[in-house]
PDB file of N, H, CA, C and O in Angstrom:
ATOM      1  N   MET A   1       0.835  -1.180   0.000  1.00  0.00           N
ATOM      2  CA  MET A   1       0.000   0.000   0.000  1.00  0.00           C
ATOM      3  C   MET A   1       0.880   1.244   0.000  1.00  0.00           C
ATOM      4  O   MET A   1       1.859   1.333   0.741  1.00  0.00           O
ATOM      5  N   ARG A   2       0.518   2.180  -0.828  1.00  0.00           N
ATOM      6  H   ARG A   2      -0.278   2.107  -1.430  1.00  0.00           H
ATOM      7  CA  ARG A   2       1.213   3.473  -0.825  1.00  0.00           C
ATOM      8  C   ARG A   2       0.788   4.266   0.385  1.00  0.00           C
ATOM      9  O   ARG A   2      -0.303   4.067   0.919  1.00  0.00           O
ATOM     10  N   GLY A   3       1.630   5.145   0.808  1.00  0.00           N
ATOM     11  H   GLY A   3       2.516   5.307   0.374  1.00  0.00           H
ATOM     12  CA  GLY A   3       1.287   6.011   1.924  1.00  0.00           C
ATOM     13  C   GLY A   3       2.517   6.326   2.752  1.00  0.00           C
ATOM     14  O   GLY A   3       3.638   5.952   2.408  1.00  0.00           O
ATOM     15  N   VAL A   4       2.283   7.009   3.827  1.00  0.00           N
ATOM     16  H   VAL A   4       1.372   7.313   4.107  1.00  0.00           H
ATOM     17  CA  VAL A   4       3.347   7.425   4.733  1.00  0.00           C
ATOM     18  C   VAL A   4       3.132   6.712   6.057  1.00  0.00           C
ATOM     19  O   VAL A   4       2.014   6.685   6.572  1.00  0.00           O
ATOM     20  N   SER A   5       4.179   6.140   6.608  1.00  0.00           N
ATOM     21  H   SER A   5       5.087   6.162   6.189  1.00  0.00           H
ATOM     22  CA  SER A   5       4.020   5.468   7.890  1.00  0.00           C
ATOM     23  C   SER A   5       3.863   6.505   8.995  1.00  0.00           C
ATOM     24  O   SER A   5       4.339   7.635   8.889  1.00  0.00           O
ATOM     25  N   ARG A   6       3.194   6.095  10.040  1.00  0.00           N
ATOM     26  H   ARG A   6       2.807   5.177  10.127  1.00  0.00           H
ATOM     27  CA  ARG A   6       3.030   6.983  11.189  1.00  0.00           C
ATOM     28  C   ARG A   6       4.394   7.368  11.746  1.00  0.00           C
ATOM     29  O   ARG A   6       4.608   8.503  12.171  1.00  0.00           O
ATOM     30  N   GLU A   7       5.297   6.422  11.738  1.00  0.00           N
ATOM     31  H   GLU A   7       5.123   5.500  11.392  1.00  0.00           H
ATOM     32  CA  GLU A   7       6.658   6.679  12.221  1.00  0.00           C
ATOM     33  C   GLU A   7       7.328   7.789  11.406  1.00  0.00           C
ATOM     34  O   GLU A   7       7.984   8.664  11.970  1.00  0.00           O
ATOM     35  N   ASN A   8       7.160   7.752  10.072  1.00  0.00           N
ATOM     36  H   ASN A   8       6.627   7.041   9.614  1.00  0.00           H
ATOM     37  CA  ASN A   8       7.738   8.798   9.226  1.00  0.00           C
ATOM     38  C   ASN A   8       7.048  10.142   9.437  1.00  0.00           C
ATOM     39  O   ASN A   8       7.695  11.187   9.373  1.00  0.00           O
ATOM     40  N   LEU A   9       5.748  10.123   9.686  1.00  0.00           N
ATOM     41  H   LEU A   9       5.222   9.274   9.738  1.00  0.00           H
ATOM     42  CA  LEU A   9       5.026  11.360   9.973  1.00  0.00           C
ATOM     43  C   LEU A   9       5.558  11.986  11.265  1.00  0.00           C
ATOM     44  O   LEU A   9       5.771  13.197  11.330  1.00  0.00           O
ATOM     45  N   GLU A  10       5.769  11.164  12.282  1.00  0.00           N
ATOM     46  H   GLU A  10       5.595  10.181  12.229  1.00  0.00           H
ATOM     47  CA  GLU A  10       6.313  11.666  13.541  1.00  0.00           C
ATOM     48  C   GLU A  10       7.726  12.217  13.350  1.00  0.00           C
ATOM     49  O   GLU A  10       8.076  13.251  13.919  1.00  0.00           O
ATOM     50  N   LEU A  11       8.525  11.532  12.558  1.00  0.00           N
ATOM     51  H   LEU A  11       8.241  10.692  12.096  1.00  0.00           H
ATOM     52  CA  LEU A  11       9.891  11.988  12.284  1.00  0.00           C
ATOM     53  C   LEU A  11       9.882  13.323  11.549  1.00  0.00           C
ATOM     54  O   LEU A  11      10.640  14.231  11.889  1.00  0.00           O
ATOM     55  N   GLN A  12       9.025  13.438  10.544  1.00  0.00           N
ATOM     56  H   GLN A  12       8.409  12.701  10.267  1.00  0.00           H
ATOM     57  CA  GLN A  12       8.908  14.682   9.796  1.00  0.00           C
ATOM     58  C   GLN A  12       8.463  15.821  10.711  1.00  0.00           C
ATOM     59  O   GLN A  12       8.967  16.940  10.613  1.00  0.00           O
ATOM     60  N   MET A  13       7.530  15.530  11.586  1.00  0.00           N
ATOM     61  H   MET A  13       7.120  14.621  11.665  1.00  0.00           H
ATOM     62  CA  MET A  13       7.014  16.553  12.492  1.00  0.00           C
ATOM     63  C   MET A  13       8.106  17.013  13.460  1.00  0.00           C
ATOM     64  O   MET A  13       8.212  18.205  13.746  1.00  0.00           O
ATOM     65  N   SER A  14       8.897  16.103  13.953  1.00  0.00           N
ATOM     66  H   SER A  14       8.811  15.134  13.721  1.00  0.00           H
ATOM     67  CA  SER A  14       9.925  16.479  14.930  1.00  0.00           C
ATOM     68  C   SER A  14      11.095  17.220  14.292  1.00  0.00           C
ATOM     69  O   SER A  14      11.806  17.953  14.978  1.00  0.00           O
ATOM     70  N   ASN A  15      11.304  17.039  12.986  1.00  0.00           N
ATOM     71  H   ASN A  15      10.726  16.443  12.428  1.00  0.00           H
ATOM     72  CA  ASN A  15      12.427  17.679  12.295  1.00  0.00           C
ATOM     73  C   ASN A  15      11.995  18.800  11.354  1.00  0.00           C
ATOM     74  O   ASN A  15      12.817  19.350  10.621  1.00  0.00           O
ATOM     75  N   ALA A  16      10.728  19.134  11.372  1.00  0.00           N
ATOM     76  H   ALA A  16      10.060  18.688  11.967  1.00  0.00           H
ATOM     77  CA  ALA A  16      10.182  20.076  10.387  1.00  0.00           C
ATOM     78  C   ALA A  16      10.694  21.498  10.591  1.00  0.00           C
ATOM     79  O   ALA A  16      10.793  22.008  11.707  1.00  0.00           O
ATOM     80  N   LYS A  17      11.009  22.098   9.472  1.00  0.00           N
ATOM     81  H   LYS A  17      10.929  21.684   8.565  1.00  0.00           H
ATOM     82  CA  LYS A  17      11.320  23.522   9.405  1.00  0.00           C
ATOM     83  C   LYS A  17      10.430  24.060   8.291  1.00  0.00           C
ATOM     84  O   LYS A  17      10.746  23.930   7.108  1.00  0.00           O
ATOM     85  N   PHE A  18       9.333  24.655   8.680  1.00  0.00           N
ATOM     86  H   PHE A  18       9.077  24.760   9.641  1.00  0.00           H
ATOM     87  CA  PHE A  18       8.303  25.052   7.732  1.00  0.00           C
ATOM     88  C   PHE A  18       8.631  26.381   7.074  1.00  0.00           C
ATOM     89  O   PHE A  18       9.157  27.299   7.703  1.00  0.00           O
ATOM     90  N   ASP A  19       8.301  26.458   5.774  1.00  0.00           N
ATOM     91  H   ASP A  19       7.873  25.712   5.263  1.00  0.00           H
ATOM     92  CA  ASP A  19       8.471  27.704   5.030  1.00  0.00           C
ATOM     93  C   ASP A  19       7.337  28.682   5.315  1.00  0.00           C
ATOM     94  O   ASP A  19       7.497  29.894   5.171  1.00  0.00           O
ATOM     95  N   ASN A  20       6.177  28.133   5.724  1.00  0.00           N
ATOM     96  H   ASN A  20       6.048  27.149   5.841  1.00  0.00           H
ATOM     97  CA  ASN A  20       5.034  29.000   5.994  1.00  0.00           C
ATOM     98  C   ASN A  20       4.107  28.352   7.019  1.00  0.00           C
ATOM     99  O   ASN A  20       4.165  27.146   7.260  1.00  0.00           O
ATOM    100  N   ASP A  21       3.259  29.173   7.611  1.00  0.00           N
ATOM    101  H   ASP A  21       3.212  30.153   7.416  1.00  0.00           H
ATOM    102  CA  ASP A  21       2.343  28.698   8.652  1.00  0.00           C
ATOM    103  C   ASP A  21       1.322  27.709   8.126  1.00  0.00           C
ATOM    104  O   ASP A  21       0.924  26.788   8.839  1.00  0.00           O
ATOM    105  N   GLU A  22       0.894  27.891   6.885  1.00  0.00           N
ATOM    106  H   GLU A  22       1.217  28.639   6.306  1.00  0.00           H
ATOM    107  CA  GLU A  22      -0.127  27.005   6.311  1.00  0.00           C
ATOM    108  C   GLU A  22       0.368  25.563   6.253  1.00  0.00           C
ATOM    109  O   GLU A  22      -0.371  24.645   6.607  1.00  0.00           O
ATOM    110  N   ASP A  23       1.602  25.352   5.816  1.00  0.00           N
ATOM    111  H   ASP A  23       2.203  26.099   5.529  1.00  0.00           H
ATOM    112  CA  ASP A  23       2.156  24.002   5.770  1.00  0.00           C
ATOM    113  C   ASP A  23       2.299  23.419   7.177  1.00  0.00           C
ATOM    114  O   ASP A  23       2.070  22.227   7.385  1.00  0.00           O
ATOM    115  N   ALA A  24       2.674  24.250   8.127  1.00  0.00           N
ATOM    116  H   ALA A  24       2.861  25.218   7.958  1.00  0.00           H
ATOM    117  CA  ALA A  24       2.797  23.801   9.514  1.00  0.00           C
ATOM    118  C   ALA A  24       1.451  23.344  10.052  1.00  0.00           C
ATOM    119  O   ALA A  24       1.368  22.329  10.745  1.00  0.00           O
ATOM    120  N   ILE A  25       0.407  24.082   9.739  1.00  0.00           N
ATOM    121  H   ILE A  25       0.475  24.906   9.176  1.00  0.00           H
ATOM    122  CA  ILE A  25      -0.943  23.721  10.200  1.00  0.00           C
ATOM    123  C   ILE A  25      -1.382  22.406   9.577  1.00  0.00           C
ATOM    124  O   ILE A  25      -1.912  21.540  10.273  1.00  0.00           O
ATOM    125  N   LYS A  26      -1.171  22.246   8.283  1.00  0.00           N
ATOM    126  H   LYS A  26      -0.741  22.951   7.718  1.00  0.00           H
ATOM    127  CA  LYS A  26      -1.599  21.021   7.590  1.00  0.00           C
ATOM    128  C   LYS A  26      -0.924  19.789   8.175  1.00  0.00           C
ATOM    129  O   LYS A  26      -1.588  18.799   8.482  1.00  0.00           O
ATOM    130  N   LEU A  27       0.392  19.848   8.331  1.00  0.00           N
ATOM    131  H   LEU A  27       0.932  20.652   8.082  1.00  0.00           H
ATOM    132  CA  LEU A  27       1.103  18.696   8.869  1.00  0.00           C
ATOM    133  C   LEU A  27       0.708  18.455  10.324  1.00  0.00           C
ATOM    134  O   LEU A  27       0.589  17.308  10.754  1.00  0.00           O
ATOM    135  N   SER A  28       0.507  19.521  11.073  1.00  0.00           N
ATOM    136  H   SER A  28       0.604  20.453  10.723  1.00  0.00           H
ATOM    137  CA  SER A  28       0.100  19.385  12.474  1.00  0.00           C
ATOM    138  C   SER A  28      -1.266  18.730  12.606  1.00  0.00           C
ATOM    139  O   SER A  28      -1.473  17.906  13.497  1.00  0.00           O
ATOM    140  N   LEU A  29      -2.191  19.083  11.738  1.00  0.00           N
ATOM    141  H   LEU A  29      -2.023  19.752  11.014  1.00  0.00           H
ATOM    142  CA  LEU A  29      -3.519  18.450  11.770  1.00  0.00           C
ATOM    143  C   LEU A  29      -3.419  16.952  11.519  1.00  0.00           C
ATOM    144  O   LEU A  29      -4.041  16.159  12.225  1.00  0.00           O
ATOM    145  N   LEU A  30      -2.646  16.566  10.526  1.00  0.00           N
ATOM    146  H   LEU A  30      -2.140  17.210   9.952  1.00  0.00           H
ATOM    147  CA  LEU A  30      -2.475  15.141  10.241  1.00  0.00           C
ATOM    148  C   LEU A  30      -1.788  14.435  11.403  1.00  0.00           C
ATOM    149  O   LEU A  30      -2.147  13.312  11.757  1.00  0.00           O
ATOM    150  N   TYR A  31      -0.814  15.089  11.985  1.00  0.00           N
ATOM    151  H   TYR A  31      -0.522  16.001  11.698  1.00  0.00           H
ATOM    152  CA  TYR A  31      -0.105  14.516  13.134  1.00  0.00           C
ATOM    153  C   TYR A  31      -1.079  14.288  14.296  1.00  0.00           C
ATOM    154  O   TYR A  31      -1.085  13.222  14.911  1.00  0.00           O
ATOM    155  N   ILE A  32      -1.888  15.288  14.583  1.00  0.00           N
ATOM    156  H   ILE A  32      -1.883  16.154  14.083  1.00  0.00           H
ATOM    157  CA  ILE A  32      -2.841  15.174  15.690  1.00  0.00           C
ATOM    158  C   ILE A  32      -3.824  14.033  15.442  1.00  0.00           C
ATOM    159  O   ILE A  32      -4.096  13.239  16.343  1.00  0.00           O
ATOM    160  N   ILE A  33      -4.357  13.950  14.227  1.00  0.00           N
ATOM    161  H   ILE A  33      -4.137  14.595  13.495  1.00  0.00           H
ATOM    162  CA  ILE A  33      -5.348  12.912  13.903  1.00  0.00           C
ATOM    163  C   ILE A  33      -4.740  11.510  13.948  1.00  0.00           C
ATOM    164  O   ILE A  33      -5.325  10.601  14.537  1.00  0.00           O
ATOM    165  N   PHE A  34      -3.586  11.331  13.339  1.00  0.00           N
ATOM    166  H   PHE A  34      -3.111  12.069  12.861  1.00  0.00           H
ATOM    167  CA  PHE A  34      -3.042   9.982  13.185  1.00  0.00           C
ATOM    168  C   PHE A  34      -2.128   9.533  14.309  1.00  0.00           C
ATOM    169  O   PHE A  34      -1.787   8.353  14.378  1.00  0.00           O
ATOM    170  N   CYS A  35      -1.724  10.425  15.185  1.00  0.00           N
ATOM    171  H   CYS A  35      -2.002  11.384  15.129  1.00  0.00           H
ATOM    172  CA  CYS A  35      -0.829  10.021  16.267  1.00  0.00           C
ATOM    173  C   CYS A  35      -1.492  10.069  17.636  1.00  0.00           C
ATOM    174  O   CYS A  35      -0.895   9.643  18.625  1.00  0.00           O
ATOM    175  N   ILE A  36      -2.706  10.576  17.707  1.00  0.00           N
ATOM    176  H   ILE A  36      -3.190  10.922  16.903  1.00  0.00           H
ATOM    177  CA  ILE A  36      -3.382  10.608  19.012  1.00  0.00           C
ATOM    178  C   ILE A  36      -4.638   9.735  18.950  1.00  0.00           C
ATOM    179  O   ILE A  36      -4.589   8.603  19.431  1.00  0.00           O
ATOM    180  N   PRO A  37      -5.775  10.202  18.379  1.00  0.00           N
ATOM    181  CA  PRO A  37      -6.963   9.333  18.422  1.00  0.00           C
ATOM    182  C   PRO A  37      -6.869   8.116  17.509  1.00  0.00           C
ATOM    183  O   PRO A  37      -7.465   7.081  17.805  1.00  0.00           O
ATOM    184  N   LEU A  38      -6.147   8.218  16.428  1.00  0.00           N
ATOM    185  H   LEU A  38      -5.663   9.059  16.187  1.00  0.00           H
ATOM    186  CA  LEU A  38      -6.015   7.085  15.508  1.00  0.00           C
ATOM    187  C   LEU A  38      -4.634   6.455  15.645  1.00  0.00           C
ATOM    188  O   LEU A  38      -4.044   6.015  14.658  1.00  0.00           O
ATOM    189  N   SER A  39      -4.128   6.414  16.861  1.00  0.00           N
ATOM    190  H   SER A  39      -4.607   6.772  17.663  1.00  0.00           H
ATOM    191  CA  SER A  39      -2.771   5.914  17.063  1.00  0.00           C
ATOM    192  C   SER A  39      -2.709   4.418  16.781  1.00  0.00           C
ATOM    193  O   SER A  39      -3.169   3.589  17.566  1.00  0.00           O
ATOM    194  N   ASN A  40      -2.133   4.113  15.651  1.00  0.00           N
ATOM    195  H   ASN A  40      -1.759   4.787  15.013  1.00  0.00           H
ATOM    196  CA  ASN A  40      -1.935   2.734  15.217  1.00  0.00           C
ATOM    197  C   ASN A  40      -0.458   2.389  15.348  1.00  0.00           C
ATOM    198  O   ASN A  40       0.356   3.221  15.747  1.00  0.00           O
ATOM    199  N   ALA A  41      -0.137   1.182  15.014  1.00  0.00           N
ATOM    200  H   ALA A  41      -0.799   0.506  14.689  1.00  0.00           H
ATOM    201  CA  ALA A  41       1.264   0.786  14.980  1.00  0.00           C
ATOM    202  C   ALA A  41       2.022   1.671  14.003  1.00  0.00           C
ATOM    203  O   ALA A  41       1.459   2.138  13.013  1.00  0.00           O
ATOM    204  N   ASN A  42       3.294   1.899  14.283  1.00  0.00           N
ATOM    205  H   ASN A  42       3.751   1.520  15.087  1.00  0.00           H
ATOM    206  CA  ASN A  42       4.106   2.756  13.428  1.00  0.00           C
ATOM    207  C   ASN A  42       4.148   2.287  11.983  1.00  0.00           C
ATOM    208  O   ASN A  42       4.361   3.095  11.079  1.00  0.00           O
ATOM    209  N   SER A  43       3.952   1.007  11.754  1.00  0.00           N
ATOM    210  H   SER A  43       3.779   0.351  12.488  1.00  0.00           H
ATOM    211  CA  SER A  43       4.068   0.472  10.397  1.00  0.00           C
ATOM    212  C   SER A  43       2.822   0.710   9.546  1.00  0.00           C
ATOM    213  O   SER A  43       2.862   0.502   8.334  1.00  0.00           O
ATOM    214  N   VAL A  44       1.729   1.138  10.150  1.00  0.00           N
ATOM    215  H   VAL A  44       1.697   1.308  11.135  1.00  0.00           H
ATOM    216  CA  VAL A  44       0.503   1.399   9.403  1.00  0.00           C
ATOM    217  C   VAL A  44       0.740   2.594   8.483  1.00  0.00           C
ATOM    218  O   VAL A  44       1.325   3.597   8.893  1.00  0.00           O
ATOM    219  N   LYS A  45       0.282   2.480   7.244  1.00  0.00           N
ATOM    220  H   LYS A  45      -0.193   1.666   6.911  1.00  0.00           H
ATOM    221  CA  LYS A  45       0.468   3.553   6.262  1.00  0.00           C
ATOM    222  C   LYS A  45      -0.711   4.517   6.287  1.00  0.00           C
ATOM    223  O   LYS A  45      -1.868   4.105   6.373  1.00  0.00           O
ATOM    224  N   ILE A  46      -0.396   5.808   6.211  1.00  0.00           N
ATOM    225  H   ILE A  46       0.544   6.142   6.142  1.00  0.00           H
ATOM    226  CA  ILE A  46      -1.411   6.849   6.133  1.00  0.00           C
ATOM    227  C   ILE A  46      -1.678   7.107   4.662  1.00  0.00           C
ATOM    228  O   ILE A  46      -0.781   7.503   3.916  1.00  0.00           O
ATOM    229  N   ASP A  47      -2.899   6.884   4.257  1.00  0.00           N
ATOM    230  H   ASP A  47      -3.627   6.562   4.862  1.00  0.00           H
ATOM    231  CA  ASP A  47      -3.290   7.013   2.858  1.00  0.00           C
ATOM    232  C   ASP A  47      -3.032   8.434   2.357  1.00  0.00           C
ATOM    233  O   ASP A  47      -3.359   9.398   3.049  1.00  0.00           O
ATOM    234  N   PRO A  48      -2.447   8.575   1.160  1.00  0.00           N
ATOM    235  CA  PRO A  48      -2.186   9.905   0.599  1.00  0.00           C
ATOM    236  C   PRO A  48      -3.431  10.787   0.481  1.00  0.00           C
ATOM    237  O   PRO A  48      -3.314  12.011   0.426  1.00  0.00           O
ATOM    238  N   LYS A  49      -4.626  10.177   0.441  1.00  0.00           N
ATOM    239  H   LYS A  49      -4.721   9.183   0.485  1.00  0.00           H
ATOM    240  CA  LYS A  49      -5.840  10.996   0.328  1.00  0.00           C
ATOM    241  C   LYS A  49      -5.989  11.929   1.523  1.00  0.00           C
ATOM    242  O   LYS A  49      -6.608  12.986   1.404  1.00  0.00           O
ATOM    243  N   PHE A  50      -5.430  11.554   2.677  1.00  0.00           N
ATOM    244  H   PHE A  50      -4.927  10.695   2.774  1.00  0.00           H
ATOM    245  CA  PHE A  50      -5.540  12.417   3.846  1.00  0.00           C
ATOM    246  C   PHE A  50      -4.641  13.643   3.741  1.00  0.00           C
ATOM    247  O   PHE A  50      -4.959  14.693   4.299  1.00  0.00           O
ATOM    248  N   PHE A  51      -3.526  13.521   3.036  1.00  0.00           N
ATOM    249  H   PHE A  51      -3.267  12.668   2.582  1.00  0.00           H
ATOM    250  CA  PHE A  51      -2.672  14.684   2.796  1.00  0.00           C
ATOM    251  C   PHE A  51      -3.378  15.653   1.850  1.00  0.00           C
ATOM    252  O   PHE A  51      -3.297  16.870   2.017  1.00  0.00           O
ATOM    253  N   ALA A  52      -4.072  15.100   0.856  1.00  0.00           N
ATOM    254  H   ALA A  52      -4.138  14.112   0.720  1.00  0.00           H
ATOM    255  CA  ALA A  52      -4.857  15.939  -0.052  1.00  0.00           C
ATOM    256  C   ALA A  52      -6.015  16.590   0.710  1.00  0.00           C
ATOM    257  O   ALA A  52      -6.351  17.748   0.461  1.00  0.00           O
ATOM    258  N   LEU A  53      -6.613  15.858   1.622  1.00  0.00           N
ATOM    259  H   LEU A  53      -6.340  14.917   1.824  1.00  0.00           H
ATOM    260  CA  LEU A  53      -7.709  16.380   2.419  1.00  0.00           C
ATOM    261  C   LEU A  53      -7.242  17.561   3.276  1.00  0.00           C
ATOM    262  O   LEU A  53      -7.998  18.511   3.478  1.00  0.00           O
ATOM    263  N   ALA A  54      -6.023  17.511   3.772  1.00  0.00           N
ATOM    264  H   ALA A  54      -5.408  16.740   3.607  1.00  0.00           H
ATOM    265  CA  ALA A  54      -5.485  18.596   4.598  1.00  0.00           C
ATOM    266  C   ALA A  54      -5.293  19.877   3.794  1.00  0.00           C
ATOM    267  O   ALA A  54      -5.174  20.958   4.372  1.00  0.00           O
ATOM    268  N   ASP A  55      -5.261  19.766   2.470  1.00  0.00           N
ATOM    269  H   ASP A  55      -5.358  18.888   2.001  1.00  0.00           H
ATOM    270  CA  ASP A  55      -5.140  20.956   1.629  1.00  0.00           C
ATOM    271  C   ASP A  55      -6.428  21.771   1.579  1.00  0.00           C
ATOM    272  O   ASP A  55      -6.416  22.926   1.154  1.00  0.00           O
ATOM    273  N   ASN A  56      -7.527  21.181   2.008  1.00  0.00           N
ATOM    274  H   ASN A  56      -7.537  20.243   2.354  1.00  0.00           H
ATOM    275  CA  ASN A  56      -8.809  21.886   2.029  1.00  0.00           C
ATOM    276  C   ASN A  56      -9.374  21.786   3.450  1.00  0.00           C
ATOM    277  O   ASN A  56      -9.996  20.785   3.806  1.00  0.00           O
ATOM    278  N   LEU A  57      -9.156  22.822   4.251  1.00  0.00           N
ATOM    279  H   LEU A  57      -8.652  23.636   3.962  1.00  0.00           H
ATOM    280  CA  LEU A  57      -9.547  22.759   5.656  1.00  0.00           C
ATOM    281  C   LEU A  57     -11.046  22.598   5.861  1.00  0.00           C
ATOM    282  O   LEU A  57     -11.464  21.997   6.851  1.00  0.00           O
ATOM    283  N   ASP A  58     -11.859  23.115   4.958  1.00  0.00           N
ATOM    284  H   ASP A  58     -11.519  23.604   4.154  1.00  0.00           H
ATOM    285  CA  ASP A  58     -13.306  22.912   5.080  1.00  0.00           C
ATOM    286  C   ASP A  58     -13.647  21.435   4.968  1.00  0.00           C
ATOM    287  O   ASP A  58     -14.397  20.905   5.787  1.00  0.00           O
ATOM    288  N   GLU A  59     -13.101  20.768   3.958  1.00  0.00           N
ATOM    289  H   GLU A  59     -12.491  21.199   3.292  1.00  0.00           H
ATOM    290  CA  GLU A  59     -13.336  19.329   3.792  1.00  0.00           C
ATOM    291  C   GLU A  59     -12.725  18.542   4.948  1.00  0.00           C
ATOM    292  O   GLU A  59     -13.325  17.583   5.434  1.00  0.00           O
ATOM    293  N   PHE A  60     -11.541  18.943   5.385  1.00  0.00           N
ATOM    294  H   PHE A  60     -11.054  19.722   4.990  1.00  0.00           H
ATOM    295  CA  PHE A  60     -10.871  18.276   6.495  1.00  0.00           C
ATOM    296  C   PHE A  60     -11.755  18.327   7.741  1.00  0.00           C
ATOM    297  O   PHE A  60     -11.929  17.323   8.431  1.00  0.00           O
ATOM    298  N   ASN A  61     -12.306  19.498   8.018  1.00  0.00           N
ATOM    299  H   ASN A  61     -12.164  20.314   7.457  1.00  0.00           H
ATOM    300  CA  ASN A  61     -13.141  19.662   9.208  1.00  0.00           C
ATOM    301  C   ASN A  61     -14.469  18.932   9.105  1.00  0.00           C
ATOM    302  O   ASN A  61     -15.052  18.572  10.128  1.00  0.00           O
ATOM    303  N   GLU A  62     -14.962  18.705   7.880  1.00  0.00           N
ATOM    304  H   GLU A  62     -14.488  18.997   7.050  1.00  0.00           H
ATOM    305  CA  GLU A  62     -16.231  18.006   7.690  1.00  0.00           C
ATOM    306  C   GLU A  62     -16.064  16.482   7.578  1.00  0.00           C
ATOM    307  O   GLU A  62     -17.051  15.747   7.592  1.00  0.00           O
ATOM    308  N   PHE A  63     -14.835  16.018   7.468  1.00  0.00           N
ATOM    309  H   PHE A  63     -14.033  16.615   7.456  1.00  0.00           H
ATOM    310  CA  PHE A  63     -14.591  14.582   7.322  1.00  0.00           C
ATOM    311  C   PHE A  63     -15.057  13.851   8.584  1.00  0.00           C
ATOM    312  O   PHE A  63     -14.823  14.336   9.691  1.00  0.00           O
ATOM    313  N   PRO A  64     -15.704  12.707   8.439  1.00  0.00           N
ATOM    314  CA  PRO A  64     -16.216  11.963   9.611  1.00  0.00           C
ATOM    315  C   PRO A  64     -15.102  11.201  10.341  1.00  0.00           C
ATOM    316  O   PRO A  64     -15.022   9.976  10.257  1.00  0.00           O
ATOM    317  N   TRP A  65     -14.253  11.931  11.050  1.00  0.00           N
ATOM    318  H   TRP A  65     -14.318  12.926  11.118  1.00  0.00           H
ATOM    319  CA  TRP A  65     -13.108  11.314  11.725  1.00  0.00           C
ATOM    320  C   TRP A  65     -13.540  10.273  12.753  1.00  0.00           C
ATOM    321  O   TRP A  65     -12.835   9.286  12.962  1.00  0.00           O
ATOM    322  N   GLY A  66     -14.673  10.478  13.391  1.00  0.00           N
ATOM    323  H   GLY A  66     -15.246  11.280  13.222  1.00  0.00           H
ATOM    324  CA  GLY A  66     -15.156   9.522  14.383  1.00  0.00           C
ATOM    325  C   GLY A  66     -15.439   8.166  13.770  1.00  0.00           C
ATOM    326  O   GLY A  66     -15.192   7.137  14.399  1.00  0.00           O
ATOM    327  N   VAL A  67     -15.948   8.149  12.563  1.00  0.00           N
ATOM    328  H   VAL A  67     -16.148   8.984  12.051  1.00  0.00           H
ATOM    329  CA  VAL A  67     -16.227   6.891  11.866  1.00  0.00           C
ATOM    330  C   VAL A  67     -14.904   6.172  11.567  1.00  0.00           C
ATOM    331  O   VAL A  67     -14.813   4.952  11.700  1.00  0.00           O
ATOM    332  N   LEU A  68     -13.896   6.924  11.169  1.00  0.00           N
ATOM    333  H   LEU A  68     -13.970   7.915  11.061  1.00  0.00           H
ATOM    334  CA  LEU A  68     -12.598   6.340  10.853  1.00  0.00           C
ATOM    335  C   LEU A  68     -11.943   5.763  12.093  1.00  0.00           C
ATOM    336  O   LEU A  68     -11.300   4.715  12.028  1.00  0.00           O
ATOM    337  N   SER A  69     -12.100   6.439  13.216  1.00  0.00           N
ATOM    338  H   SER A  69     -12.622   7.290  13.268  1.00  0.00           H
ATOM    339  CA  SER A  69     -11.453   5.960  14.443  1.00  0.00           C
ATOM    340  C   SER A  69     -12.217   4.789  15.041  1.00  0.00           C
ATOM    341  O   SER A  69     -11.818   4.256  16.077  1.00  0.00           O
TER     342      SER A  69
END
């Protein structure tokens, strides 16, 4: 499966040097969702569709995260 592992997301978050606040917010939202309420094993892949979803905060906020968790 394509995607980013939770472990890689955590690594990126801990080493991130953002060029702008918008990118920081997007990555932070994904980090919060996938590393706290949806905390799976590090080897689980995060589907690329969620990175695309973070590009549209309205859609991100309307996504049924409770159903996913």
